[in-house]
C-alpha positions, 0 to 999 in steps of 0.5 A: 878317115872320115867320121860323121854323127847323126843323132836320131828319135828311133833306135829301132830304125837305126838298128833296122836299117843295119840289121837289114843290110846283114840280112842282104849279105852286105854288112856283117855285126863285127863288134857288141860293145858293153853287151853281156855276149858277142853279136854272133849270139844274139838276135835282133830283140836281143840287140835291141832291148840292151839299147831300149833298157838304157833308154828307159832310163830317162823319160824327158831326153828326145833325141836319144839314137846316135848313128855313127859312120867311120869312112876309110880311104878306098886303098884301106879296103884290106884292114883286118876286122880286128883292126876295125874293132880297135879302131872303132873302141878307140873312137867311142871311148875318145867321143865320150861313149866309152860306156855306152852299149854299142854296135859295130857294123862293117858294110861293104856296099859302097866303093871304100870301106866304112863302118857303122856304130849304133848306139844311144846317149843316155847314161847308166845315171839317166842323165843325156850325154850331150851331142850338141857340136859334138863333131866339132869338139869331140869327133874331129880331135878323135878323128885325127888322133886314130889316123896318128895312132893307127897309121890311117889316110888322113882325110884332109888329103881327100878335101874332107870328102871321100870321092863316093858317088854312087852309080846311075840306076839302069832300068834293068835293075827293076827286073831283079825286084823291089828290094834291089830297087829300093837298096839302090835308090837308098844308096843314091838317098844317103849320098845326095841328100846330106852333101847337096844344097838345094831349096825346092823338089824340082831342085832335087829331082834335077840332082836325083835326075842324074841317078834316074830317080825321081821324087813323086807327090802322091795324087790328088786326094791320097794319104801320100799327098795328105801327110806330106809323104813321097814316092821314089820311082826309078826313071829311064833316059827318056824320063819315063817312070818304071817298076814300082814306086816305094814310099819314103816311109820305107827307107831308113832316113824317111825322106818325105817332103815334110822331113826334106824340108829342113834342108830345103830351109837350109839350103838357101844360106849354105848354097849363097857363097858359091852363086858368084862362081856359077855365074862366073863359070857360066859367064865365061863360057858365054864369052864366045858369041859363037857357042851353039846350046849344046856346045854351052852343055858341054862345056858346063859339064867339063866344068862340074855342071850338069845343066837340065832343061825343063820343057812342056809336052810341047817341047817349049822349055820354061825352065833351066837347073844348073847342078854343080857338082863341084860346090855340090849346089843346085840352082834354078836359073831364076835364083842366078839372075835373069840373065842365066834363065832359060831364055836369056841362055838361048838368046845368049848362044848362037841362033842354030843351036835353037833349031837341032835337026837330026844330029847324032849325039853319042850317048854318053854325052847324053847321059851325062847332061841330059836328066828328067827332073819333073813330072809331066814335063820333058827335059832337053833332049839332045838325041831327039832334038827341037821340033817345036816352032821357036816363034809360035809362042802366042798361044802359050803366053796368051794361055799364061795370061789368062790363068794369072789374071783376077776373075771380076764376078757382078754376083750379089753378097749378102750383108751378112756374108760379108762382114767379119764376124765378131769374136764372142768375149769369153764370160769371166766363171 
């Protein structure tokens, strides 16, 4: 069993997420701990009122909502509901939430059986239950104890992570409407955002592209861009957006650009121990001097690394991103070093790999290694091959050089405008 605890600011949002799953028919509320009546006799407002009444006992606490997920091995799919309720009750007792009001939801929308528990950390006396390091101090001992008591499959047998990965979203899914699209994107975001390490939106898009999803900033002057929001949409195999975009604020975890910044900041430090592993993987594969570029991509995929090339409208490759599914880290080529950039990788491969003419590549290989990562760019498409002239790069270099130069001006600037304004001193009353 794997237990994950998350704290938040809005109990309404967490409860609404689980209740939406119930309305969609992919979840059911099986228990209500320390509630006056059973869950089948309560609506959304009645469930929320009990939790909010407890929160009103404290006006200083901020992160008051608690969202727990208990994940079981796929072989334990047939656990009876009474057993799941007992496990949830024992778990809440062991982590110090036995006297708190909580709701237990059984979800059916993943490749493994799991429960979601919704609660608050304000006690009847108005004091706050400390949740700092609760995962290490309370949850881990409780999990190990429950595995022994109830004969569950131990998490250590699966490297403490359930091998569940959502399937890529097909363009046909959009035909079912907005609700199906939103649910599919939500499942991918829940899996990707917290498990992988990345440092920017392009790196995240390289990862999301594997699931045929792209995150876009709003248009210039839009409210989405002004408030650092994002638009999530499904893309086809050519990287073109299909269907209607969905705002980040519409999802349960609100993956806006502002909220993703904390993952970007953490990614810099957490991915560093795995940097040398990826570099060594690339170096070992490229020890063969006669390796083609396509063969390099295929060999990296066999090692659990997706290689994503970024191209402009003229199909000129200007970047490379490595998505390591083993260490769950995403690196741009520049983050690994000069020898791992797009230009260096092309030079380290055989020249014949740089011009691929009318090669027929199987669709499975294409879907596995080629994914779109940025709007207004193209990715390395093995099906169509390279059609640009690799030797004719002078125009691109001149354009970049011209755009990055400082502009000199001889216009006269008045003396008054060129001076720094003096700060007014505040007079004492």
